[in-house]
DOKOLVEX-42009 format. One record per residue: x, y, z of N, C-alpha, C, O in turn; residue number from 1. Coordinates in Angstrom, 3 decimals, m for minus. Example, Ala and Ser with C-alpha at 12.3 -4.5 7.8 and 13.67 -1.06 7.14 Angstrom:
BEGIN
+----------+----------+----------+----------+----------+----------+----------+----------+----------+----------+----------+----------+-----+
:   n_east :  n_north :     n_up :  ca_east : ca_north :    ca_up :   c_east :  c_north :     c_up :   o_east :  o_north :     o_up : seq :
+----------+----------+----------+----------+----------+----------+----------+----------+----------+----------+----------+----------+-----+
:   13.190 :   m5.690 :    7.800 :   12.300 :   m4.500 :    7.800 :   13.200 :   m3.300 :    7.800 :   14.236 :   m3.319 :    8.465 :   1 :
:   12.850 :   m2.250 :    7.080 :   13.670 :   m1.060 :    7.140 :   12.900 :    0.030 :    7.870 :   13.409 :    1.138 :    8.039 :   2 :
+----------+----------+----------+----------+----------+----------+----------+----------+----------+----------+----------+----------+-----+
% end
This chain:
BEGIN
+----------+----------+----------+----------+----------+----------+----------+----------+----------+----------+----------+----------+-----+
:   n_east :  n_north :     n_up :  ca_east : ca_north :    ca_up :   c_east :  c_north :     c_up :   o_east :  o_north :     o_up : seq :
+----------+----------+----------+----------+----------+----------+----------+----------+----------+----------+----------+----------+-----+
:    5.813 :   60.641 :  m40.952 :    6.660 :   59.678 :  m41.156 :    7.586 :   60.671 :  m41.922 :    7.875 :   60.382 :  m43.083 :   1 :
:    8.243 :   62.213 :  m41.181 :    8.518 :   63.220 :  m41.761 :    9.499 :   62.889 :  m42.811 :    9.345 :   63.201 :  m43.992 :   2 :
:   10.938 :   61.976 :  m42.145 :   12.139 :   61.421 :  m42.354 :   11.744 :   59.816 :  m42.830 :   12.245 :   58.949 :  m42.115 :   3 :
:   11.213 :   59.521 :  m43.541 :   10.694 :   58.302 :  m44.226 :   12.003 :   58.286 :  m45.379 :   12.544 :   57.202 :  m45.598 :   4 :
:   12.282 :   59.004 :  m45.797 :   13.316 :   59.352 :  m46.865 :   14.797 :   58.469 :  m46.564 :   15.534 :   57.671 :  m47.143 :   5 :
:   14.721 :   58.965 :  m45.663 :   16.073 :   58.618 :  m44.667 :   15.978 :   56.610 :  m44.685 :   16.857 :   55.785 :  m44.935 :   6 :
:   15.204 :   56.517 :  m44.482 :   14.714 :   55.165 :  m43.954 :   15.397 :   53.980 :  m45.254 :   14.698 :   54.252 :  m46.230 :   7 :
:   16.102 :   53.176 :  m45.566 :   15.844 :   51.421 :  m46.162 :   14.671 :   51.584 :  m47.020 :   13.719 :   51.794 :  m46.269 :   8 :
:   14.357 :   51.586 :  m48.030 :   13.479 :   51.239 :  m49.070 :   12.319 :   50.662 :  m48.880 :   11.237 :   51.102 :  m49.269 :   9 :
:   12.597 :   49.176 :  m47.988 :   12.248 :   47.781 :  m47.510 :   11.481 :   48.353 :  m45.655 :   10.532 :   47.734 :  m45.174 :  10 :
:   11.905 :   49.134 :  m45.177 :   11.969 :   49.739 :  m43.759 :   10.856 :   50.519 :  m44.035 :    9.869 :   50.625 :  m43.306 :  11 :
:   11.075 :   51.180 :  m45.335 :    9.773 :   52.551 :  m45.456 :    8.472 :   51.660 :  m45.771 :    7.543 :   51.616 :  m44.965 :  12 :
:    8.458 :   51.130 :  m46.680 :    7.084 :   50.961 :  m47.247 :    6.894 :   49.760 :  m46.057 :    5.771 :   49.918 :  m45.576 :  13 :
:    7.564 :   48.658 :  m45.434 :    6.945 :   48.017 :  m44.295 :    6.168 :   48.610 :  m43.239 :    5.143 :   48.156 :  m42.730 :  14 :
:    6.932 :   49.952 :  m42.900 :    6.113 :   51.157 :  m41.886 :    5.040 :   51.964 :  m42.676 :    3.985 :   52.336 :  m42.161 :  15 :
:    5.397 :   52.205 :  m43.973 :    3.643 :   52.581 :  m44.317 :    2.452 :   51.765 :  m44.488 :    1.271 :   52.050 :  m44.291 :  16 :
:    2.908 :   50.874 :  m44.826 :    1.831 :   49.764 :  m45.135 :    1.056 :   49.010 :  m43.463 :   m0.153 :   48.831 :  m43.315 :  17 :
:    2.023 :   48.717 :  m42.509 :    1.544 :   49.486 :  m40.986 :    0.880 :   50.562 :  m40.808 :   m0.187 :   50.561 :  m40.193 :  18 :
:    1.301 :   51.405 :  m41.210 :    0.579 :   52.644 :  m41.006 :   m1.205 :   53.061 :  m41.740 :   m2.230 :   53.391 :  m41.143 :  19 :
:   m0.999 :   52.902 :  m42.919 :   m2.360 :   52.556 :  m43.717 :   m2.839 :   51.079 :  m42.957 :   m4.026 :   50.784 :  m42.813 :  20 :
:   m1.887 :   50.353 :  m42.574 :   m3.429 :   49.264 :  m41.679 :   m3.980 :   49.713 :  m40.446 :   m5.006 :   49.235 :  m39.962 :  21 :
:   m3.197 :   50.780 :  m39.849 :   m3.535 :   51.020 :  m38.489 :   m2.958 :   49.660 :  m37.793 :   m3.760 :   48.954 :  m37.181 :  22 :
:   m1.300 :   49.195 :  m37.887 :   m1.187 :   48.571 :  m37.262 :    0.542 :   48.781 :  m37.047 :    1.324 :   47.842 :  m37.187 :  23 :
:    0.911 :   49.981 :  m36.736 :    1.937 :   50.576 :  m36.655 :    1.477 :   50.247 :  m34.390 :    0.447 :   50.040 :  m33.748 :  24 :
:    3.005 :   50.397 :  m34.042 :    2.728 :   50.787 :  m32.618 :    4.376 :   50.668 :  m32.096 :    5.454 :   50.164 :  m32.412 :  25 :
:    3.741 :   51.495 :  m31.092 :    4.901 :   52.969 :  m30.476 :    4.826 :   52.048 :  m29.146 :    3.823 :   51.572 :  m28.616 :  26 :
:    6.094 :   51.945 :  m28.790 :    5.525 :   51.764 :  m27.440 :    5.682 :   52.073 :  m26.269 :    6.668 :   51.487 :  m25.821 :  27 :
:    5.197 :   52.709 :  m25.536 :    5.487 :   53.408 :  m24.136 :    6.842 :   53.673 :  m23.905 :    7.105 :   54.801 :  m23.488 :  28 :
:    8.142 :   52.559 :  m24.157 :    8.952 :   52.278 :  m23.456 :   10.221 :   53.430 :  m24.593 :   11.346 :   53.755 :  m24.215 :  29 :
:    9.652 :   53.785 :  m25.819 :    9.759 :   53.952 :  m26.725 :    9.587 :   55.788 :  m26.540 :   10.448 :   56.628 :  m26.802 :  30 :
:    8.610 :   55.949 :  m26.168 :    7.547 :   57.548 :  m25.767 :    8.820 :   57.531 :  m24.975 :    9.869 :   58.026 :  m25.385 :  31 :
:    8.668 :   56.918 :  m23.788 :    9.716 :   57.645 :  m22.997 :   11.073 :   58.020 :  m23.030 :   11.619 :   58.983 :  m22.492 :  32 :
:   11.659 :   56.903 :  m23.913 :   12.842 :   57.145 :  m24.677 :   13.185 :   58.552 :  m25.291 :   14.174 :   59.238 :  m25.036 :  33 :
:   11.899 :   58.903 :  m26.368 :   11.844 :   60.227 :  m27.352 :   11.417 :   60.878 :  m25.830 :   11.759 :   59.699 :  m25.744 :  34 :
:   11.144 :   61.331 :  m24.925 :   10.788 :   62.260 :  m23.762 :   12.813 :   62.631 :  m23.044 :   13.512 :   63.634 :  m22.893 :  35 :
:   12.928 :   61.556 :  m22.882 :   14.556 :   61.806 :  m22.562 :   15.139 :   62.520 :  m23.266 :   15.639 :   63.616 :  m23.017 :  36 :
:   15.123 :   62.181 :  m23.811 :   16.411 :   62.692 :  m25.091 :   16.045 :   64.467 :  m26.039 :   16.603 :   65.345 :  m26.696 :  37 :
:   14.556 :   64.012 :  m25.395 :   14.352 :   65.455 :  m25.855 :   14.788 :   66.777 :  m24.583 :   15.099 :   67.961 :  m24.712 :  38 :
:   14.638 :   65.972 :  m23.502 :   14.890 :   66.376 :  m21.546 :   16.386 :   67.257 :  m22.399 :   16.663 :   68.447 :  m22.544 :  39 :
:   17.078 :   65.956 :  m22.815 :   18.521 :   66.028 :  m22.420 :   19.417 :   67.189 :  m23.496 :   20.599 :   67.530 :  m23.457 :  40 :
:   18.101 :   67.671 :  m24.596 :   18.523 :   68.341 :  m25.600 :   19.352 :   68.067 :  m27.061 :   19.849 :   68.818 :  m27.900 :  41 :
:   19.209 :   66.252 :  m26.886 :   19.461 :   65.649 :  m27.751 :   18.704 :   65.003 :  m28.994 :   19.088 :   64.129 :  m29.771 :  42 :
:   17.523 :   65.701 :  m28.935 :   16.553 :   65.467 :  m30.399 :   15.933 :   66.328 :  m30.280 :   15.691 :   66.528 :  m29.090 :  43 :
:   15.165 :   67.546 :  m31.419 :   15.207 :   68.810 :  m31.017 :   13.836 :   68.435 :  m32.147 :   14.088 :   68.308 :  m33.345 :  44 :
:   12.228 :   68.262 :  m31.563 :   10.841 :   67.454 :  m31.994 :   10.006 :   68.495 :  m32.931 :    9.191 :   68.176 :  m33.797 :  45 :
:   10.531 :   70.268 :  m32.428 :   10.117 :   70.713 :  m33.270 :    8.426 :   71.416 :  m32.251 :    7.545 :   72.239 :  m32.501 :  46 :
:    8.692 :   70.672 :  m31.326 :    7.286 :   70.948 :  m30.660 :    7.319 :   70.099 :  m29.268 :    8.276 :   69.363 :  m29.025 :  47 :
:    6.277 :   70.233 :  m28.412 :    6.206 :   69.446 :  m27.485 :    6.228 :   68.241 :  m27.253 :    5.300 :   67.855 :  m27.964 :  48 :
:    6.853 :   66.872 :  m26.487 :    7.017 :   65.141 :  m26.722 :    5.402 :   64.745 :  m26.612 :    4.983 :   63.837 :  m27.329 :  49 :
:    4.509 :   65.436 :  m25.710 :    2.834 :   66.078 :  m26.033 :    2.543 :   65.989 :  m27.458 :    2.228 :   65.126 :  m28.277 :  50 :
:    2.762 :   67.150 :  m27.419 :    2.112 :   67.521 :  m29.101 :    2.735 :   66.399 :  m29.923 :    1.916 :   66.168 :  m30.813 :  51 :
:    3.458 :   65.841 :  m30.018 :    4.367 :   65.089 :  m31.369 :    3.896 :   63.883 :  m31.354 :    3.829 :   63.197 :  m32.374 :  52 :
:    3.509 :   63.481 :  m30.169 :    3.001 :   62.170 :  m29.681 :    1.236 :   61.997 :  m30.350 :    0.638 :   61.112 :  m30.962 :  53 :
:    0.890 :   63.343 :  m29.839 :   m1.115 :   63.512 :  m29.842 :   m0.555 :   62.806 :  m31.710 :   m0.747 :   61.760 :  m32.331 :  54 :
:    0.206 :   64.165 :  m31.980 :   m0.332 :   64.261 :  m33.511 :    0.197 :   62.873 :  m34.444 :   m0.102 :   62.611 :  m35.609 :  55 :
:    0.930 :   62.233 :  m33.665 :    1.431 :   61.163 :  m34.223 :    0.284 :   59.591 :  m34.931 :   m0.047 :   58.960 :  m35.935 :  56 :
:    0.112 :   59.743 :  m33.280 :   m1.015 :   58.557 :  m33.416 :   m3.452 :   59.670 :  m33.824 :   m4.554 :   59.247 :  m33.475 :  57 :
:   m3.154 :   60.679 :  m34.433 :   m4.539 :   61.810 :  m34.058 :   m4.931 :   60.643 :  m35.703 :   m5.538 :   59.670 :  m35.254 :  58 :
:   m4.846 :   60.554 :  m36.581 :   m5.322 :   59.509 :  m37.104 :   m5.739 :   58.344 :  m37.196 :   m6.438 :   57.855 :  m38.083 :  59 :
:   m5.233 :   57.780 :  m36.090 :   m5.241 :   56.137 :  m35.576 :   m4.301 :   55.029 :  m36.605 :   m4.405 :   53.803 :  m36.613 :  60 :
:   m3.426 :   55.828 :  m37.397 :   m1.812 :   55.104 :  m38.217 :   m1.118 :   54.654 :  m36.850 :   m0.561 :   53.569 :  m37.015 :  61 :
:   m0.970 :   55.175 :  m35.484 :    0.019 :   55.037 :  m34.949 :   m1.432 :   54.430 :  m33.562 :   m2.600 :   54.819 :  m33.557 :  62 :
:   m0.676 :   53.260 :  m32.400 :   m1.214 :   52.656 :  m31.154 :    0.091 :   52.946 :  m30.576 :    1.130 :   52.701 :  m31.189 :  63 :
:    0.059 :   53.574 :  m29.160 :    1.055 :   53.465 :  m28.149 :    0.114 :   52.036 :  m27.142 :   m1.044 :   52.058 :  m26.725 :  64 :
:    1.108 :   50.987 :  m27.025 :    1.688 :   49.907 :  m26.515 :    1.729 :   50.125 :  m24.974 :    2.897 :   49.803 :  m24.756 :  65 :
:    1.220 :   50.455 :  m23.800 :    0.916 :   50.183 :  m23.269 :    1.796 :   49.596 :  m22.038 :    0.841 :   50.089 :  m21.437 :  66 :
:    2.743 :   48.984 :  m20.964 :    3.273 :   48.533 :  m20.358 :    2.940 :   47.903 :  m19.184 :    2.717 :   48.469 :  m18.114 :  67 :
:    2.905 :   46.494 :  m19.443 :    1.384 :   46.018 :  m18.574 :    2.451 :   45.544 :  m17.305 :    3.651 :   45.810 :  m17.237 :  68 :
:    1.540 :   44.673 :  m16.219 :    2.471 :   43.696 :  m15.714 :    2.785 :   42.535 :  m16.260 :    3.602 :   41.949 :  m15.550 :  69 :
:    2.527 :   42.005 :  m17.110 :    3.467 :   40.745 :  m17.867 :    4.406 :   40.992 :  m18.594 :    5.419 :   40.331 :  m18.821 :  70 :
:    3.905 :   42.465 :  m19.172 :    5.590 :   42.925 :  m19.571 :    6.583 :   42.773 :  m18.702 :    7.583 :   42.057 :  m18.738 :  71 :
:    6.023 :   43.852 :  m17.586 :    7.133 :   44.550 :  m16.938 :    8.317 :   42.499 :  m16.349 :    9.485 :   42.138 :  m16.204 :  72 :
:    7.091 :   41.980 :  m16.266 :    7.786 :   40.638 :  m16.066 :    8.161 :   39.573 :  m17.017 :    8.610 :   38.464 :  m16.729 :  73 :
:    8.011 :   39.872 :  m17.739 :    9.100 :   39.069 :  m18.731 :    9.872 :   39.709 :  m19.228 :   10.899 :   39.048 :  m19.380 :  74 :
:    9.993 :   40.985 :  m19.701 :   11.513 :   41.630 :  m19.518 :   12.713 :   41.237 :  m18.629 :   13.891 :   41.526 :  m18.838 :  75 :
:   11.970 :   40.196 :  m17.119 :   13.343 :   40.367 :  m16.262 :   13.588 :   38.534 :  m17.025 :   14.646 :   38.070 :  m16.601 :  76 :
:   12.735 :   37.403 :  m18.116 :   12.575 :   36.058 :  m18.093 :   12.997 :   36.286 :  m18.859 :   13.397 :   35.133 :  m19.017 :  77 :
:   13.638 :   37.101 :  m20.217 :   13.778 :   36.984 :  m21.678 :   14.313 :   35.819 :  m21.493 :   14.785 :   35.328 :  m20.467 :  78 :
:   14.161 :   35.187 :  m23.083 :   15.109 :   34.058 :  m23.281 :   16.963 :   34.588 :  m23.522 :   17.287 :   35.720 :  m23.162 :  79 :
:   17.640 :   33.974 :  m23.922 :   18.893 :   34.343 :  m24.071 :   19.277 :   35.490 :  m23.348 :   18.898 :   36.097 :  m22.346 :  80 :
:   20.277 :   35.587 :  m24.318 :   21.329 :   36.881 :  m23.258 :   21.557 :   38.035 :  m23.970 :   22.541 :   38.337 :  m24.645 :  81 :
:   20.320 :   38.788 :  m23.701 :   20.312 :   40.599 :  m24.117 :   20.408 :   41.066 :  m23.220 :   19.642 :   40.852 :  m22.281 :  82 :
:   21.551 :   42.013 :  m23.174 :   22.177 :   42.539 :  m22.022 :   21.222 :   43.412 :  m21.475 :   20.171 :   43.788 :  m21.993 :  83 :
:   21.894 :   43.818 :  m19.905 :   21.165 :   44.069 :  m18.882 :   20.151 :   45.524 :  m19.133 :   19.432 :   46.056 :  m18.287 :  84 :
:   20.331 :   45.887 :  m20.369 :   19.685 :   48.041 :  m20.484 :   18.376 :   47.249 :  m20.273 :   17.973 :   46.217 :  m20.810 :  85 :
:   17.662 :   48.298 :  m19.027 :   16.371 :   48.269 :  m18.801 :   15.243 :   48.910 :  m19.735 :   14.095 :   48.893 :  m19.291 :  86 :
:   15.500 :   49.538 :  m21.133 :   14.895 :   49.867 :  m22.075 :   14.588 :   49.252 :  m22.911 :   13.409 :   49.026 :  m23.182 :  87 :
:   15.603 :   48.799 :  m23.567 :   15.424 :   47.475 :  m24.517 :   15.419 :   46.197 :  m24.080 :   15.829 :   45.323 :  m24.843 :  88 :
:   14.934 :   45.846 :  m22.716 :   14.614 :   44.388 :  m21.899 :   12.783 :   44.907 :  m22.087 :   11.826 :   44.191 :  m22.378 :  89 :
:   12.809 :   46.001 :  m21.870 :   11.244 :   46.264 :  m22.130 :   10.628 :   46.006 :  m23.305 :    9.726 :   45.179 :  m23.442 :  90 :
:   11.199 :   46.854 :  m24.368 :   10.853 :   46.952 :  m25.968 :   10.990 :   45.752 :  m26.396 :   10.446 :   45.694 :  m27.499 :  91 :
:   11.476 :   44.662 :  m26.076 :   11.913 :   42.936 :  m26.611 :   10.529 :   42.280 :  m25.659 :    9.897 :   41.308 :  m26.072 :  92 :
:   10.301 :   42.760 :  m24.759 :    9.394 :   41.608 :  m23.472 :    8.109 :   42.227 :  m24.167 :    7.130 :   41.493 :  m24.030 :  93 :
:    7.884 :   43.298 :  m24.821 :    6.979 :   44.566 :  m25.213 :    6.555 :   43.350 :  m26.628 :    5.631 :   42.540 :  m26.692 :  94 :
:    7.473 :   43.611 :  m27.458 :    7.189 :   43.343 :  m29.036 :    6.850 :   41.392 :  m29.134 :    6.284 :   40.824 :  m30.067 :  95 :
:    7.564 :   40.556 :  m27.512 :    7.213 :   39.401 :  m28.029 :    5.710 :   38.835 :  m27.168 :    5.054 :   37.822 :  m27.407 :  96 :
:    5.435 :   40.080 :  m25.924 :    4.235 :   40.046 :  m25.867 :    2.278 :   39.600 :  m26.561 :    1.266 :   38.911 :  m26.433 :  97 :
:    3.144 :   40.935 :  m27.462 :    2.143 :   41.501 :  m28.322 :    2.067 :   41.008 :  m30.175 :    1.338 :   41.377 :  m31.096 :  98 :
:    3.521 :   39.754 :  m30.055 :    3.845 :   39.386 :  m31.222 :    3.692 :   40.246 :  m32.552 :    2.977 :   40.122 :  m33.546 :  99 :
:    5.114 :   41.607 :  m31.977 :    4.966 :   42.394 :  m33.325 :    6.571 :   42.557 :  m33.456 :    7.142 :   41.894 :  m32.590 : 100 :
:    7.041 :   42.937 :  m33.915 :    8.235 :   43.142 :  m35.176 :    8.637 :   44.707 :  m34.731 :    8.050 :   45.785 :  m34.644 : 101 :
:   10.298 :   44.072 :  m34.450 :   10.983 :   45.407 :  m34.076 :   11.474 :   46.214 :  m34.688 :   12.295 :   45.804 :  m35.509 : 102 :
:   11.248 :   47.690 :  m34.616 :   11.836 :   48.189 :  m35.919 :   12.879 :   49.390 :  m35.347 :   12.728 :   50.546 :  m34.949 : 103 :
:   14.190 :   48.338 :  m35.555 :   15.332 :   49.141 :  m34.741 :   16.528 :   49.426 :  m35.596 :   16.449 :   49.280 :  m36.816 : 104 :
:   17.915 :   49.928 :  m34.869 :   18.787 :   50.320 :  m34.715 :   20.031 :   49.488 :  m34.326 :   21.173 :   49.291 :  m34.743 : 105 :
:   19.366 :   49.169 :  m33.492 :   20.090 :   48.728 :  m32.660 :   20.736 :   47.334 :  m32.213 :   20.263 :   46.334 :  m31.673 : 106 :
:   22.305 :   47.762 :  m32.762 :   22.851 :   46.331 :  m33.198 :   23.397 :   44.809 :  m32.046 :   24.192 :   43.879 :  m32.186 : 107 :
:   22.307 :   45.326 :  m30.786 :   21.855 :   44.333 :  m29.764 :   20.688 :   43.879 :  m29.722 :   20.504 :   42.669 :  m29.847 : 108 :
:   19.898 :   44.546 :  m29.580 :   18.554 :   43.960 :  m30.278 :   17.969 :   43.944 :  m31.783 :   16.780 :   44.102 :  m32.062 : 109 :
:   19.388 :   43.647 :  m33.026 :   18.926 :   43.064 :  m33.884 :   19.707 :   41.804 :  m34.222 :   19.537 :   41.213 :  m35.288 : 110 :
:   20.753 :   41.322 :  m33.089 :   21.353 :   40.252 :  m33.086 :   20.436 :   39.023 :  m32.149 :   20.360 :   37.811 :  m32.349 : 111 :
:   19.815 :   39.853 :  m31.101 :   19.288 :   39.105 :  m30.551 :   18.148 :   38.667 :  m31.276 :   17.849 :   37.492 :  m31.491 : 112 :
:   17.555 :   39.640 :  m31.624 :   16.411 :   39.472 :  m32.975 :   16.910 :   37.760 :  m34.248 :   16.183 :   36.791 :  m34.464 : 113 :
:   18.460 :   38.041 :  m34.858 :   18.851 :   37.382 :  m35.298 :   18.914 :   35.721 :  m34.579 :   18.954 :   34.658 :  m35.198 : 114 :
:   18.906 :   35.956 :  m32.933 :   19.045 :   34.717 :  m32.564 :   17.872 :   33.679 :  m32.297 :   17.963 :   32.512 :  m31.918 : 115 :
:   16.595 :   34.532 :  m32.641 :   15.672 :   33.957 :  m32.795 :   14.117 :   34.223 :  m31.742 :   12.952 :   33.830 :  m31.691 : 116 :
:   15.122 :   35.217 :  m30.972 :   13.836 :   35.220 :  m29.384 :   12.986 :   36.751 :  m29.984 :   12.156 :   37.274 :  m29.242 : 117 :
:   13.215 :   37.207 :  m31.010 :   12.179 :   38.163 :  m31.286 :   12.422 :   38.630 :  m33.252 :   13.457 :   38.528 :  m33.910 : 118 :
:   10.930 :   39.168 :  m33.743 :   10.883 :   39.620 :  m35.085 :   11.615 :   41.014 :  m34.902 :   11.325 :   41.766 :  m33.971 : 119 :
:   12.560 :   41.306 :  m35.827 :   13.860 :   43.108 :  m35.841 :   13.466 :   43.368 :  m37.060 :   13.229 :   42.294 :  m37.614 : 120 :
:   13.340 :   43.956 :  m37.521 :   13.762 :   44.943 :  m38.947 :   14.428 :   45.876 :  m38.863 :   14.074 :   46.806 :  m38.139 : 121 :
:   15.921 :   45.936 :  m39.771 :   16.392 :   47.401 :  m39.337 :   16.083 :   48.319 :  m40.083 :   15.076 :   48.270 :  m40.790 : 122 :
:   16.829 :   49.232 :  m40.057 :   16.705 :   50.392 :  m40.380 :   17.740 :   51.563 :  m39.885 :   17.570 :   52.729 :  m40.241 : 123 :
+----------+----------+----------+----------+----------+----------+----------+----------+----------+----------+----------+----------+-----+
% end
């Protein structure tokens, strides 16, 4: 968590606790989004996406949640009025399917969480 100092203290402390307890998860959808950002030159990881993810997972403090058939189907049946962005819908479905908390700064996903459709923590 190289940029942990930039996070709000509450979010930073929660992420560190999850990581220490080996309960920190990253959706495969987020891996895809980071890979796209890196490929398009919008983010510089200082290494390849493969190496970045492998390093993050090295000690077991971060686990990737794979997309399942259930998540893919759930993303088309989400309750409420989440917009149609496929990546956000996959993230919401992943969080709901695995009873996790989404850590995000995305306003639409935070609003969706405030409406009771998923747990979300703002960063």
